[in-house]
C-alpha positions in Angstrom: 108.6 71.0 74.1 107.2 74.2 75.5 105.7 74.2 78.9 103.3 76.9 80.2 101.9 77.1 83.7 98.5 78.6 83.7 96.9 79.9 86.9 93.2 80.0 86.5 90.5 81.9 88.4 87.2 80.1 88.1 83.7 80.8 89.2 83.4 79.6 92.8 80.4 77.4 92.1 82.0 75.6 89.2 85.7 75.0 90.0 85.4 71.2 89.7 83.6 71.4 86.3 86.1 74.0 85.0 89.0 71.7 86.1 87.5 68.7 84.3 86.8 70.7 81.1 90.3 72.2 81.1 91.9 68.8 81.7 90.1 67.4 78.6 91.6 70.0 76.3 94.3 69.1 73.8 97.6 70.6 74.9 96.7 70.4 78.6 98.6 67.7 80.4 97.6 68.3 84.0 95.2 70.4 86.1 95.6 70.9 89.8 93.1 72.4 92.3 95.2 74.6 94.6 95.1 77.0 97.5 96.3 80.6 97.1 95.6 83.3 94.6 94.4 80.9 91.9 91.7 78.2 92.0 93.4 75.9 89.4 96.8 75.5 87.8 97.0 73.9 84.4 100.2 72.6 82.8 100.2 73.1 79.1 102.7 71.3 77.0 103.0 72.0 73.2 105.6 71.6 70.5 105.5 75.1 69.0 105.2 78.5 70.6 102.2 79.5 68.5 100.3 76.6 70.1 100.5 78.3 73.5 98.1 81.0 72.4 95.8 78.4 70.7 95.5 76.4 73.9 95.2 79.3 76.4 93.4 82.0 74.5 91.6 79.8 72.1 90.6 77.0 74.5 91.1 77.5 78.2 89.8 81.1 78.3 86.6 79.9 76.4 85.7 77.2 79.0 82.5 78.3 80.8 83.4 79.4 84.4 86.9 80.6 83.6 87.1 84.1 84.9 90.8 85.0 84.4 94.1 83.4 83.6 97.7 84.2 84.3 100.3 82.4 82.2 104.0 81.7 82.9 106.3 80.2 80.3 108.9 77.7 81.6 112.5 78.3 80.5 114.0 75.2 82.1 112.8 72.3 84.1 114.5 71.1 87.3 113.4 68.0 89.2 114.8 65.7 91.8 115.1 62.9 89.2 117.1 65.1 86.9 119.4 66.4 89.7 120.0 62.9 91.1 120.9 61.6 87.7 123.3 64.4 87.0 125.1 64.0 90.4 125.3 60.3 90.3 127.2 60.0 87.0 130.3 57.8 87.7 129.4 57.2 91.3 128.8 53.6 92.3 126.1 53.0 94.8 127.1 51.2 98.0 124.5 48.4 98.1 
């Protein structure tokens, strides 16, 4: 699975509408409204690298109100859940 994090600049008067439209696109798993340099962050999850371009250039960038995007491809995922599972192997919990 390939994960891309897409920072989206949207027209100020249509951020909510852009977020909803992007969230409904195939290949987009989540959309967050955020503070900072971007208005929205979309998480794109696809099976093949070629699909990244289809989703971002072919779909997200064509949503009315999207002004610009900045895409980051994830190499590896780290999460508390994964780390806890890795460090708890062979350790009995003291219940």
